[in-house]
N, C-alpha and C positions, 0 to 999 in steps of 0.2 A: 661505338655501334649499338642500337637499340635494337635487341632481341624480341622475336615476334613471326606473328607469321607473313607469308610474302605476302610483296606490296597488292600483287595481282588480285588475294583476297581477302582485302582490306577494304572496308566500307569506304565510297571517296569522302576526301575531306579528311580524316583520323592523321594520312601521311603528312598533307600540305600545313595542320593544325600543329601536331610535331613539328615541323619542322621550321615554321611561322614562330611558335615557342621557345625553338632552340636560339634561334636567330636575336632576337628580342631581347631574350633577355643574359647574353652575353657581353659579357666588357667590350669586348671588341665591337659592340655596335657602335658606340661610341656617345651613349646617352651619358648622361651624368648617373641616374641613379643608376646604373648598370657599373658604373665603371669606379664611384666610389667607396662599397663593401667592399671591392674587390681589391683596391690597395689600401685598405684598410689594414684588410685580414695579411697581406702581407708584410706590410710594413711591421703588425703585430710579431707575427711568423720569426721575421728577420728580427728584430730585437729585441726577441727573448729568446735567440739561439745565439751564442755568442762564436760560435767557427760560421756561420752566416756572417755574420756582421766581419768577422775579423778577413773572410772573404773578400766581401765586397770592398774591405780599405782596402785590401794587398791587392785589390783588379784594380782599381778607380786607382792607387798610389802610383806603384810601380808595374804599371801597364800591362799586367796579365790578362789573359782571358779565364772567365771563372770556371771552364769547362775541362783547362791546365791544370787548376790547383786542385782541380777532385781528384787529378791525378798522382798528384805528388806523395811522396811518401812523411811522417809525423816533423822527422828532424829539417827537413827542408821547408817545412809549410810554419812549423816557429821558427826557423831560421829569416824567411821572409817576414813573417810578421813582424820581427824586431827591425829590423830596415826596416821595414815600413814606420814603425814607431817612430825613426832614429829621424828617416827625411818629415813625419809628419811633423815632430817635435813636441808628442804628449805620447803618454803609454796607454793601452789598451788593455786595461786589467780588467780579468773578471769579478763577478758577481758574484758571493754567493747567496743561492735564493733562498735559505735557508733563516738566513737571517734576520731577525724581527725590526718589522720599521713603526715610526710611529706613524701617527697621521697626514703630518708632512712629508712623508718620506725617507728621514734621517733616521739612521742602524739605533737603535735603541742599543744600549749597556747591557753587557750579560748580567742575569742574578748575581748576587753576595752568592757565595757559596757558603764562607762562615759564617756560625752565630754571632749574634751580636755581643758588644761587651757591654755590661750595666751601663758605662755611660751613654754607647750608644742608642742603648734601648732605653736612656731615660728622655734623649733628646728626641726621638723616634717618635717617642708618649708625648711630650708637649708640642709637637709638630701638631699632629693628628688632634689633639685638644682645641688648639686654638685653630685650626678647619672646622671646627664641629662651629664652633663658636658663630 
């Protein structure tokens, strides 16, 4: 609902303009320009949220309505998720968002915590010298 003055006190054309804008820029208008951004945004939301993705997988595989899944307790949810994994033949593991990734999207191994031994330091220095040449 739009707040504002009573429609009978609004100058002619403004309510029509607002209505037209709301209808034309709505993803349900059927226009590609309106649908594509809405679909892409929804894909990003679902793909970055483990629970939404798991809910979609459970609903599609075990034929539950998403609204039913919202009423489950955690034990039921994760039990159904495990059943879905067995039915699909693959696991649906969460991904740690704090893990660093390289340019290709592969996880970067954790940095070395222990100091280098003298032999390791010499090997590292030789490698750096070769890279400079």
